[in-house]
N, C-alpha and C positions, 0 to 999 in steps of 0.2 A: 175570630180573633179581634180583640179590642185593642186599639193603639191610640196613644195620645202623643201629639207633637206640639210642643210649645217652646218658645224661645224666651229665656229669662236672662237677666243681668246678674252676674255673680257678685256678691257683696262680701267682703272680708273672707274670701276664699271658701265661702259656704253657699250652698244652694239647698233650699227646702222645697220639696215637691209634695203637694197634697194630692192624694189619689182618690178616685171615687170608691164608694163602699164595695162595689163589685170586685175590686182588686184585693179585698181582705183575704188573708190566708192563701195567697197565690204567690208563686215565684214570678219575678219579672226580670227582664233584661234591661239594664240601663246603659245607654251609649251616649257619651258626651262628646260633642264635636264643636269646635269654634264656629261662629256664625260668619258667613261670607259677607262682603260689602252689600250685596243686593238684598240680603236677608235682614240687614240692620233695621229697616223700617218695621219689621215684625216684632221687635223686642217688647215683651210684655212686662210691665212693672208687677212686682209681687203685691197682690191685693192685701190691704189691711183688714182688720176685723170688721170695721164699718162697711167696707165695700163687699165683704163676704156676706154680711147680714143683709145688705140691700139686694144683692144678687139672689140670695135664698128667698127673700120676700117676693121678688119678681117671679121667680120660678114657681113658688107656691100659689101665686095669684092666677096662674094659667087655668083656664076653665077645664072642667072634667066632664066628660060625657055622661049623661044619665041614660036610663033604659030606653027612653023615647028616641034619643039620638042613635043609640046602638041598633034599635029596631029599624029605623029608617035606612041605615047603612046596609044592614043585612037584607032588607027588602030590595034595595037597589042592586046589591050583588046578585041576588037570586034572579031578578029581572034580566040583568045583563047576561047571566049564565044561560038563559033560555034562548038567547039570540042564536040563530043558525048562520053558519058561515056558508055563503053562496060561492061556489067555485066558478071561476071565469073560463 
């Protein structure tokens, strides 16, 4: 199950929640609770278009593994799987 927990400030009696693509065509449950005083520090401002674009650009700049990287990981996993557990 995928869950999202975010705290937003309600403006003009409205709240817009943008969801990841994986939520497309699914039913979701929405529960709205007022924030307690200790949670106040967690309030997230609603990002504007520039902030969204900048976040997307940062996300897309993350390196992607190539075949050499994948091969090194698989070889490491195979090596570790050959280890024998010694009983005490």
